[in-house]
KEKE-30909 format. One record per residue (C-alpha): residue number from 1; residue in one letter; y, z, x. Coordinates in steps of 0.5 Angstrom, whole numbers, always signed. Each point is the difference from the previous one (the first is absolute). Layout:
<pts>
+--------+--------+-------+-------+-------+
| tortor | tormar |    py |    pz |    px |
+--------+--------+-------+-------+-------+
|    NUM |      a |     Y |     Z |     X |
...
+--------+--------+-------+-------+-------+
</pts>
This chain:
<pts>
+--------+--------+-------+-------+-------+
| tortor | tormar |    py |    pz |    px |
+--------+--------+-------+-------+-------+
|      1 |      x |   -24 |   -29 |   +20 |
|      2 |      x |    +0 |    -7 |    -3 |
|      3 |      x |    -8 |    +0 |    +0 |
|      4 |      x |    -4 |    -1 |    -5 |
|      5 |      x |    -4 |    +6 |    -2 |
|      6 |      x |    -6 |    -3 |    -3 |
|      7 |      x |    -2 |    -6 |    -4 |
|      8 |      x |    +2 |    +0 |    -8 |
|      9 |      x |    -6 |    +1 |    -4 |
|     10 |      x |    +2 |    +0 |    -8 |
|     11 |      x |    +7 |    +2 |    +1 |
|     12 |      x |    -2 |    +6 |    +5 |
|     13 |      x |    +1 |    +0 |    +7 |
|     14 |      x |    -7 |    +2 |    +4 |
|     15 |      x |    +0 |    +6 |    +5 |
|     16 |      x |    +0 |    -3 |    +7 |
|     17 |      x |    -6 |    +0 |    +4 |
|     18 |      x |    -1 |    +6 |    +5 |
|     19 |      x |    +4 |    -2 |    +7 |
|     20 |      x |    -4 |    -3 |    +5 |
|     21 |      x |    +0 |    +2 |    +7 |
|     22 |      x |    +5 |    -3 |    +5 |
|     23 |      x |    +6 |    +1 |    +5 |
|     24 |      x |    +4 |    +6 |    -2 |
|     25 |      x |    +6 |    -5 |    -1 |
|     26 |      x |    -4 |    -4 |    -5 |
|     27 |      x |    -2 |    +6 |    -4 |
|     28 |      x |    +7 |    +3 |    +0 |
|     29 |      x |    +2 |    -7 |    -3 |
|     30 |      x |    -5 |    +0 |    -5 |
|     31 |      x |    +2 |    +7 |    -2 |
|     32 |      x |    +7 |    -2 |    +0 |
|     33 |      x |    -2 |    -6 |    -5 |
|     34 |      x |    -3 |    +5 |    -5 |
|     35 |      x |    +5 |    -1 |    -6 |
|     36 |      x |    -1 |    +8 |    -2 |
|     37 |      x |    +2 |    +2 |    +7 |
|     38 |      x |    +4 |    -5 |    +2 |
|     39 |      x |    +5 |    +2 |    -6 |
|     40 |      x |    -1 |    +7 |    +2 |
|     41 |      x |    +2 |    -1 |    +7 |
|     42 |      x |    +6 |    -5 |    -1 |
|     43 |      x |    +3 |    +5 |    -6 |
|     44 |      x |    -1 |    +5 |    +5 |
|     45 |      x |    +4 |    -4 |    +5 |
|     46 |      x |    +5 |    -1 |    -5 |
|     47 |      x |    +1 |    +8 |    -1 |
|     48 |      x |    +0 |    +1 |    +7 |
|     49 |      x |    +6 |    -5 |    +2 |
|     50 |      x |    +3 |    +2 |    -7 |
|     51 |      x |    +0 |    +7 |    +2 |
|     52 |      x |    +2 |    -1 |    +7 |
|     53 |      x |    +6 |    -4 |    -2 |
|     54 |      x |    +1 |    +5 |    -6 |
|     55 |      x |    +1 |    +6 |    +4 |
|     56 |      x |    +4 |    -4 |    +5 |
|     57 |      x |    +5 |    -2 |    -6 |
|     58 |      x |    +1 |    +7 |    -2 |
|     59 |      x |    +0 |    +3 |    +7 |
|     60 |      x |    +6 |    -5 |    +1 |
|     61 |      x |    +3 |    +2 |    -7 |
|     62 |      x |    +0 |    +7 |    +1 |
|     63 |      x |    +3 |    -1 |    +7 |
|     64 |      x |    +6 |    -5 |    -3 |
|     65 |      x |    +1 |    +4 |    -7 |
|     66 |      x |    +1 |    +7 |    -1 |
|     67 |      x |    -5 |    +4 |    -5 |
|     68 |      x |    +4 |    -1 |    -6 |
|     69 |      x |    +0 |    -8 |    +0 |
|     70 |      x |    -7 |    +0 |    +3 |
|     71 |      x |    -2 |    +4 |    -6 |
|     72 |      x |    +4 |    -4 |    -5 |
|     73 |      x |    -3 |    -6 |    +3 |
|     74 |      x |    -7 |    +2 |    +0 |
|     75 |      x |    +1 |    +2 |    -7 |
|     76 |      x |    +3 |    -7 |    -2 |
|     77 |      x |    -6 |    -3 |    +3 |
|     78 |      x |    -5 |    +5 |    -3 |
|     79 |      x |    +2 |    -2 |    -6 |
|     80 |      x |    +0 |    -7 |    +1 |
|     81 |      x |    -7 |    +0 |    +2 |
|     82 |      x |    -2 |    +5 |    -6 |
|     83 |      x |    +3 |    -5 |    -5 |
|     84 |      x |    -3 |    -6 |    +3 |
|     85 |      x |    -7 |    +4 |    +0 |
|     86 |      x |    +1 |    +1 |    -7 |
|     87 |      x |    +2 |    -7 |    -1 |
|     88 |      x |    -6 |    -3 |    +3 |
|     89 |      x |    -4 |    +2 |    -6 |
|     90 |      x |    -6 |    +2 |    +5 |
|     91 |      x |    -1 |    -8 |    +0 |
|     92 |      x |    -2 |    +2 |    +8 |
|     93 |      x |    -7 |    +2 |    -3 |
|     94 |      x |    -1 |    -5 |    -5 |
|     95 |      x |    +1 |    -5 |    +6 |
|     96 |      x |    -4 |    +3 |    +4 |
|     97 |      x |    -6 |    +0 |    -5 |
|     98 |      x |    +1 |    -7 |    -3 |
|     99 |      x |    +3 |    -4 |    +5 |
|    100 |      x |    -6 |    -1 |    +4 |
|    101 |      x |    -4 |    -3 |    -6 |
|    102 |      x |    +6 |    -4 |    -3 |
|    103 |      x |    -2 |    -6 |    +2 |
|    104 |      x |    +5 |    -6 |    -2 |
|    105 |      x |    +4 |    +6 |    -4 |
|    106 |      x |    +2 |    +3 |    +6 |
|    107 |      x |    +7 |    -3 |    +0 |
|    108 |      x |    +1 |    +2 |    -7 |
|    109 |      x |    -2 |    +7 |    +1 |
|    110 |      x |    +5 |    +1 |    +6 |
|    111 |      x |    +6 |    -4 |    -4 |
|    112 |      x |    -1 |    +5 |    -6 |
|    113 |      x |    -1 |    +6 |    +4 |
|    114 |      x |    +7 |    -2 |    +4 |
|    115 |      x |    +3 |    -2 |    -7 |
|    116 |      x |    -2 |    +7 |    -3 |
|    117 |      x |    +2 |    +4 |    +5 |
|    118 |      x |    +7 |    -3 |    +1 |
|    119 |      x |    +2 |    +1 |    -7 |
|    120 |      x |    -3 |    +7 |    +0 |
|    121 |      x |    +4 |    +1 |    +6 |
|    122 |      x |    +7 |    -2 |    -3 |
|    123 |      x |    -2 |    +5 |    -6 |
|    124 |      x |    -2 |    +6 |    +4 |
|    125 |      x |    +6 |    -1 |    +5 |
|    126 |      x |    +6 |    -1 |    -6 |
|    127 |      x |    -4 |    +6 |    -4 |
|    128 |      x |    +1 |    +4 |    +6 |
|    129 |      x |    +7 |    -1 |    +2 |
|    130 |      x |    +2 |    +1 |    -7 |
|    131 |      x |    -5 |    +6 |    -1 |
|    132 |      x |    -1 |    +3 |    +6 |
|    133 |      x |    +7 |    +4 |    +1 |
|    134 |      x |    -2 |    +3 |    -7 |
|    135 |      x |    -6 |    +4 |    +3 |
|    136 |      x |    +4 |    +2 |    +6 |
|    137 |      x |    +7 |    -1 |    +4 |
|    138 |      x |    -4 |    +0 |    +6 |
|    139 |      x |    -4 |    -7 |    -2 |
|    140 |      x |    +7 |    -4 |    -1 |
|    141 |      x |    +0 |    -5 |    +6 |
|    142 |      x |    +6 |    -1 |    +4 |
|    143 |      x |    +6 |    -2 |    -4 |
|    144 |      x |    +1 |    -8 |    +2 |
|    145 |      x |    +1 |    -3 |    -7 |
|    146 |      x |    -3 |    -6 |    -3 |
|    147 |      x |    -2 |    -3 |    +6 |
|    148 |      x |    -4 |    +6 |    +3 |
|    149 |      x |    -4 |    +0 |    -7 |
|    150 |      x |    -2 |    -7 |    +0 |
|    151 |      x |    -2 |    +0 |    +7 |
|    152 |      x |    -4 |    +7 |    -1 |
|    153 |      x |    -4 |    -4 |    -6 |
|    154 |      x |    -1 |    -6 |    +4 |
|    155 |      x |    -3 |    +5 |    +6 |
|    156 |      x |    -5 |    +3 |    -5 |
|    157 |      x |    -2 |    -7 |    -3 |
|    158 |      x |    -1 |    -3 |    +8 |
|    159 |      x |    -3 |    +6 |    +2 |
|    160 |      x |    -5 |    -1 |    -6 |
|    161 |      x |    -2 |    -7 |    +2 |
|    162 |      x |    +0 |    +2 |    +8 |
|    163 |      x |    -5 |    +5 |    -1 |
|    164 |      x |    -5 |    -4 |    -5 |
|    165 |      x |    +0 |    -5 |    +6 |
|    166 |      x |    -4 |    +4 |    +4 |
|    167 |      x |    -5 |    +1 |    -5 |
|    168 |      x |    +0 |    -8 |    -1 |
|    169 |      x |    -1 |    -1 |    +7 |
|    170 |      x |    -6 |    +5 |    +0 |
|    171 |      x |    -3 |    -3 |    -6 |
|    172 |      x |    +0 |    -7 |    +3 |
|    173 |      x |    -3 |    +2 |    +7 |
|    174 |      x |    +7 |    -1 |    +3 |
|    175 |      x |    +1 |    +8 |    +2 |
|    176 |      x |    +1 |    -2 |    +7 |
|    177 |      x |    +7 |    -2 |    -2 |
|    178 |      x |    +2 |    +6 |    -3 |
|    179 |      x |    +2 |    +4 |    +6 |
|    180 |      x |    +3 |    -7 |    +2 |
|    181 |      x |    +5 |    +1 |    -6 |
|    182 |      x |    +1 |    +7 |    +1 |
|    183 |      x |    +2 |    +0 |    +7 |
|    184 |      x |    +5 |    -5 |    -1 |
|    185 |      x |    +3 |    +4 |    -6 |
|    186 |      x |    +0 |    +6 |    +4 |
|    187 |      x |    +3 |    -3 |    +6 |
|    188 |      x |    +6 |    -3 |    -4 |
|    189 |      x |    +1 |    +6 |    -4 |
|    190 |      x |    +1 |    +4 |    +7 |
|    191 |      x |    +5 |    -6 |    +2 |
|    192 |      x |    +4 |    +1 |    -7 |
|    193 |      x |    +0 |    +7 |    +0 |
|    194 |      x |    +4 |    +0 |    +7 |
|    195 |      x |    +4 |    -6 |    -2 |
|    196 |      x |    +3 |    +3 |    -6 |
|    197 |      x |    +2 |    +7 |    +3 |
|    198 |      x |    +7 |    -2 |    +1 |
|    199 |      x |    +0 |    -4 |    -6 |
|    200 |      x |    -3 |    +3 |    -6 |
|    201 |      x |    -2 |    +7 |    +3 |
|    202 |      x |    -1 |    +3 |    -7 |
|    203 |      x |    -5 |    -6 |    -3 |
|    204 |      x |    -3 |    -2 |    +7 |
|    205 |      x |    -7 |    +3 |    -1 |
|    206 |      x |    +0 |    -3 |    -7 |
|    207 |      x |    +2 |    -7 |    +2 |
|    208 |      x |    -4 |    +0 |    +6 |
|    209 |      x |    -7 |    +1 |    -5 |
|    210 |      x |    +3 |    -5 |    -5 |
|    211 |      x |    +2 |    -6 |    +5 |
|    212 |      x |    -7 |    -1 |    +4 |
|    213 |      x |    -4 |    +1 |    -6 |
|    214 |      x |    +4 |    -6 |    -4 |
|    215 |      x |    -1 |    -4 |    +7 |
|    216 |      x |    -8 |    +1 |    +0 |
|    217 |      x |    -1 |    -3 |    -7 |
|    218 |      x |    +0 |    -7 |    +1 |
|    219 |      x |    -4 |    -1 |    +6 |
|    220 |      x |    -6 |    +4 |    -2 |
|    221 |      x |    +0 |    -3 |    -7 |
|    222 |      x |    +0 |    -7 |    +3 |
|    223 |      x |    -6 |    +2 |    +4 |
|    224 |      x |    -3 |    +3 |    -6 |
|    225 |      x |    +0 |    -6 |    -4 |
|    226 |      x |    +0 |    -5 |    +5 |
|    227 |      x |    -6 |    +2 |    +4 |
|    228 |      x |    -3 |    +7 |    -2 |
|    229 |      x |    -2 |    -2 |    -7 |
|    230 |      x |    -4 |    -6 |    +2 |
|    231 |      x |    -3 |    +3 |    +6 |
|    232 |      x |    -3 |    +6 |    -4 |
|    233 |      x |    -3 |    -5 |    -6 |
|    234 |      x |    -4 |    -4 |    +6 |
|    235 |      x |    -2 |    +7 |    +3 |
|    236 |      x |    -3 |    +3 |    -6 |
|    237 |      x |    -2 |    -6 |    -3 |
|    238 |      x |    -3 |    +1 |    -8 |
|    239 |      x |    +4 |    +6 |    -3 |
|    240 |      x |    +1 |    +3 |    -6 |
|    241 |      x |    +7 |    -2 |    -2 |
|    242 |      x |    +5 |    +5 |    -4 |
|    243 |      x |    -3 |    +5 |    -5 |
|    244 |      x |    +2 |    -1 |    -7 |
|    245 |      x |    +7 |    +2 |    -2 |
|    246 |      x |    -2 |    +6 |    -3 |
|    247 |      x |    -4 |    +3 |    +5 |
|    248 |      x |    +5 |    -1 |    +5 |
|    249 |      x |    +6 |    +3 |    -4 |
|    250 |      x |    -5 |    +6 |    -1 |
|    251 |      x |    -1 |    +1 |    +7 |
|    252 |      x |    +7 |    -1 |    +2 |
|    253 |      x |    +3 |    +4 |    -5 |
|    254 |      x |    -5 |    +6 |    +1 |
|    255 |      x |    +1 |    -1 |    +8 |
|    256 |      x |    +7 |    +1 |    -1 |
|    257 |      x |    +0 |    +6 |    -4 |
|    258 |      x |    -4 |    +3 |    +6 |
|    259 |      x |    +5 |    -3 |    +5 |
|    260 |      x |    +6 |    +3 |    -3 |
|    261 |      x |    -3 |    +7 |    +1 |
|    262 |      x |    -2 |    -2 |    +7 |
|    263 |      x |    +7 |    -2 |    +1 |
|    264 |      x |    +3 |    +6 |    -3 |
|    265 |      x |    -4 |    +4 |    +5 |
|    266 |      x |    +1 |    -4 |    +6 |
|    267 |      x |    +6 |    -4 |    +1 |
|    268 |      x |    +4 |    +4 |    -5 |
|    269 |      x |    +0 |    +6 |    +4 |
|    270 |      x |    +6 |    -1 |    +4 |
|    271 |      x |    +4 |    -2 |    -6 |
|    272 |      x |    -3 |    +7 |    -3 |
|    273 |      x |    +3 |    +3 |    +6 |
|    274 |      x |    +7 |    -3 |    +0 |
|    275 |      x |    +1 |    +2 |    -7 |
|    276 |      x |    -3 |    +7 |    +1 |
|    277 |      x |    +3 |    +2 |    +7 |
|    278 |      x |    +5 |    -5 |    +2 |
|    279 |      x |    +1 |    -6 |    +5 |
|    280 |      x |    +0 |    +4 |    +6 |
|    281 |      x |    -7 |    +4 |    -2 |
|    282 |      x |    -2 |    -7 |    -2 |
|    283 |      x |    +1 |    -3 |    +7 |
|    284 |      x |    -4 |    +6 |    +3 |
|    285 |      x |    -6 |    -2 |    -5 |
|    286 |      x |    +1 |    -7 |    +1 |
|    287 |      x |    -1 |    +0 |    +7 |
|    288 |      x |    -7 |    +4 |    +0 |
|    289 |      x |    -2 |    -4 |    -6 |
|    290 |      x |    +1 |    -6 |    +3 |
|    291 |      x |    -4 |    +1 |    +6 |
|    292 |      x |    -5 |    +4 |    -4 |
|    293 |      x |    -2 |    -5 |    -5 |
|    294 |      x |    -1 |    -6 |    +6 |
|    295 |      x |    -7 |    +1 |    +0 |
|    296 |      x |    +0 |    +0 |    -8 |
|    297 |      x |    +2 |    -7 |    +0 |
|    298 |      x |    -6 |    -2 |    +5 |
|    299 |      x |    -5 |    +4 |    -5 |
|    300 |      x |    +4 |    -4 |    -6 |
|    301 |      x |    -2 |    -7 |    +4 |
|    302 |      x |    -7 |    +3 |    +1 |
|    303 |      x |    -1 |    +0 |    -8 |
|    304 |      x |    +4 |    -7 |    -1 |
|    305 |      x |    -5 |    -3 |    +5 |
|    306 |      x |    -6 |    +4 |    -3 |
|    307 |      x |    +2 |    -3 |    -7 |
|    308 |      x |    +1 |    -7 |    +2 |
|    309 |      x |    -6 |    -1 |    +4 |
|    310 |      x |    -4 |    +4 |    -5 |
|    311 |      x |    +3 |    -4 |    -6 |
|    312 |      x |    -3 |    -6 |    +2 |
|    313 |      x |    -7 |    +3 |    +2 |
|    314 |      x |    -1 |    +6 |    -5 |
|    315 |      x |    -7 |    +1 |    +3 |
|    316 |      x |    +3 |    +2 |    +7 |
|    317 |      x |    +4 |    +5 |    -3 |
|    318 |      x |    -4 |    +6 |    +3 |
|    319 |      x |    -1 |    -3 |    +7 |
|    320 |      x |    +7 |    -2 |    +0 |
|    321 |      x |    +2 |    +7 |    -2 |
|    322 |      x |    -4 |    +3 |    +6 |
|    323 |      x |    +3 |    -4 |    +5 |
|    324 |      x |    +7 |    +2 |    -2 |
|    325 |      x |    -1 |    +7 |    -1 |
|    326 |      x |    -3 |    +0 |    +7 |
|    327 |      x |    +6 |    -3 |    +3 |
|    328 |      x |    +5 |    +3 |    -4 |
|    329 |      x |    -3 |    +7 |    +2 |
|    330 |      x |    +1 |    -1 |    +7 |
|    331 |      x |    +6 |    -3 |    +0 |
|    332 |      x |    +4 |    +5 |    -5 |
|    333 |      x |    -4 |    +6 |    +3 |
|    334 |      x |    +3 |    -2 |    +7 |
|    335 |      x |    +7 |    -2 |    -3 |
|    336 |      x |    +1 |    +6 |    -3 |
|    337 |      x |    -2 |    +5 |    +6 |
|    338 |      x |    +5 |    -4 |    +4 |
|    339 |      x |    +6 |    +0 |    -5 |
|    340 |      x |    -2 |    +8 |    -1 |
|    341 |      x |    +0 |    +1 |    +7 |
|    342 |      x |    +6 |    -4 |    +2 |
|    343 |      x |    +5 |    +1 |    -6 |
|    344 |      x |    +6 |    +3 |    +4 |
|    345 |      x |    +0 |    -5 |    +5 |
|    346 |      x |    +0 |    -6 |    -5 |
|    347 |      x |    +5 |    +3 |    -4 |
|    348 |      x |    +4 |    +2 |    +6 |
|    349 |      x |    +2 |    -8 |    +0 |
|    350 |      x |    +4 |    +1 |    -6 |
|    351 |      x |    +4 |    +6 |    +3 |
|    352 |      x |    -2 |    +8 |    +1 |
|    353 |      x |    +2 |    +2 |    -7 |
|    354 |      x |    -6 |    -5 |    -3 |
|    355 |      x |    -4 |    +3 |    +6 |
|    356 |      x |    +0 |    +7 |    -3 |
|    357 |      x |    +1 |    -1 |    -7 |
|    358 |      x |    -5 |    -6 |    -2 |
|    359 |      x |    -6 |    +2 |    +4 |
|    360 |      x |    -3 |    +3 |    -6 |
|    361 |      x |    +1 |    -5 |    -4 |
|    362 |      x |    -3 |    -5 |    +5 |
|    363 |      x |    -6 |    +4 |    +1 |
|    364 |      x |    -2 |    +1 |    -7 |
|    365 |      x |    +1 |    -7 |    -2 |
|    366 |      x |    -4 |    -2 |    +6 |
|    367 |      x |    -6 |    +4 |    -2 |
|    368 |      x |    +0 |    -2 |    -7 |
|    369 |      x |    -2 |    -7 |    +2 |
|    370 |      x |    -8 |    +2 |    +1 |
|    371 |      x |    +0 |    +2 |    -8 |
|    372 |      x |    +4 |    -6 |    -1 |
|    373 |      x |    -5 |    -5 |    +3 |
|    374 |      x |    -5 |    +3 |    -5 |
|    375 |      x |    +4 |    -1 |    -6 |
|    376 |      x |    +2 |    -7 |    +2 |
|    377 |      x |    -7 |    -2 |    +1 |
|    378 |      x |    -2 |    +2 |    -7 |
|    379 |      x |    +6 |    -3 |    -3 |
|    380 |      x |    -2 |    -7 |    +3 |
|    381 |      x |    -7 |    +1 |    -2 |
|    382 |      x |    +2 |    +1 |    -7 |
|    383 |      x |    +4 |    -6 |    +0 |
|    384 |      x |    -5 |    -4 |    +2 |
|    385 |      x |    -5 |    +3 |    -5 |
|    386 |      x |    +6 |    -1 |    -5 |
|    387 |      x |    -1 |    +8 |    -2 |
|    388 |      x |    +8 |    +0 |    +0 |
|    389 |      x |    +0 |    +6 |    -4 |
|    390 |      x |    -2 |    +4 |    +6 |
|    391 |      x |    +5 |    -2 |    +4 |
|    392 |      x |    +5 |    +2 |    -5 |
|    393 |      x |    -3 |    +7 |    -1 |
|    394 |      x |    +0 |    +1 |    +8 |
|    395 |      x |    +7 |    -2 |    +1 |
|    396 |      x |    +3 |    +4 |    -6 |
|    397 |      x |    -4 |    +6 |    +3 |
|    398 |      x |    +3 |    -1 |    +7 |
|    399 |      x |    +7 |    -1 |    -3 |
|    400 |      x |    +0 |    +6 |    -5 |
|    401 |      x |    -3 |    +5 |    +6 |
|    402 |      x |    +5 |    -3 |    +5 |
|    403 |      x |    +7 |    +0 |    -4 |
|    404 |      x |    -2 |    +7 |    -3 |
|    405 |      x |    -1 |    +3 |    +6 |
|    406 |      x |    +6 |    -3 |    +3 |
|    407 |      x |    +4 |    +3 |    -5 |
|    408 |      x |    -3 |    +6 |    +1 |
|    409 |      x |    +0 |    +1 |    +7 |
|    410 |      x |    +7 |    -3 |    +2 |
|    411 |      x |    +4 |    +6 |    -2 |
|    412 |      x |    -3 |    +4 |    +5 |
|    413 |      x |    -3 |    -5 |    +5 |
|    414 |      x |    +5 |    -6 |    +0 |
|    415 |      x |    -2 |    -6 |    +2 |
|    416 |      x |    -6 |    +2 |    +3 |
|    417 |      x |    -2 |    +3 |    -7 |
|    418 |      x |    -1 |    -8 |    -2 |
|    419 |      x |    -5 |    -1 |    +6 |
|    420 |      x |    -4 |    +6 |    -2 |
|    421 |      x |    +0 |    -3 |    -7 |
|    422 |      x |    -2 |    -7 |    +2 |
|    423 |      x |    -6 |    +3 |    +5 |
|    424 |      x |    -2 |    +4 |    -6 |
|    425 |      x |    +0 |    -5 |    -5 |
|    426 |      x |    -4 |    -5 |    +5 |
|    427 |      x |    -6 |    +5 |    +2 |
|    428 |      x |    -1 |    +3 |    -8 |
|    429 |      x |    -1 |    -7 |    -2 |
|    430 |      x |    -4 |    -3 |    +6 |
|    431 |      x |    -5 |    +6 |    -1 |
|    432 |      x |    +0 |    -2 |    -8 |
|    433 |      x |    -2 |    -7 |    +1 |
|    434 |      x |    -4 |    +1 |    +7 |
|    435 |      x |    -7 |    +0 |    -4 |
|    436 |      x |    +1 |    -7 |    -4 |
|    437 |      x |    +2 |    -3 |    +7 |
|    438 |      x |    -6 |    +3 |    +4 |
|    439 |      x |    -4 |    -3 |    -6 |
|    440 |      x |    +3 |    -7 |    +2 |
|    441 |      x |    -1 |    +1 |    +7 |
|    442 |      x |    -7 |    +1 |    -1 |
|    443 |      x |    -2 |    -5 |    -5 |
|    444 |      x |    -2 |    -7 |    +2 |
|    445 |      x |    +3 |    -4 |    -5 |
+--------+--------+-------+-------+-------+
</pts>
């Protein structure tokens, strides 16, 4: 994971030589030390650990709290996550693309990303608290006065930085720390959920997300600024440095437009269900959506690793893309089949009601990960090549299809209609970008 992927020549990393024969253990160690694959495996482990702890969290929540409180808590958390994603200004994409080659400017880039995201979070959080109830009375958070409002804004800002940290760690070849950080977060989150049951049951779900996220900020950033930045500079040698400010601004602004569309068609879906069908329907949808999108988180990390390593060696993009696609299809094809086959069994952990009502949602979102992988790879390649207009077009098209179909299907199919809309949107856009993706995979540079 921390090994050098090759020597730096003229600011670009040279591809490693073909592996030589040796003992199985030595070959496995070289395989794991390949930065592209090491990132993928570390981030996949993170998703597995986070998903298991997340499932355990919501199983406990479903057992301890009635559906109404679970639905309200899930809606508040979904809103916080959605607003924090907006507040990140999609700086994850810019960090993945430019931090690997930023050299001495890396620390400045990270600090600017944190500052901009935190400031945006305050504006977005306050704006939602003031304007959200005007759109729907179901979007009004549980009444708790000024203290809850302040904590909600803090939560949006904290989660924005908390999420950016994962990309910073990956871009600095410290991805192995991502599962460590998120495992600690998941364990503390469960502990707080149980501890707050008899104290603040109405706000326990929200507070159990806020507290651990705040605690994680200090140790992770001490690791980043005191160790990983300097080590990354030594590993990569001569680098390009930060791009011109106008280039960076154009990249971030266009990528953010695409990201807004992406969030509207993914993380905003529980909010859409809560506003349209109510808290109890959202509880049913959220459980299936949570499990069904677990694989999609891994696909996102595949794209991040492809962006990070190809940014330092753009000539290796086709070869890296082929590696990612081979492993991704094996992983996600098998994972989707398992989720489809075992949906009722998994959902029974949450209770018999969820086993019956959420199975369709889970299956549809699980199948959607296959076309989602193709879209994610295409977007990663566009970021490396700085053709951000294509990223905007892809995300805008997906979201228009998903949201439009969801509104059309919910009256007849309920929450299952949202799953049908999501799968249909992914399939149509994946088919549209497939020719361009195939040209990339077949090219040599």
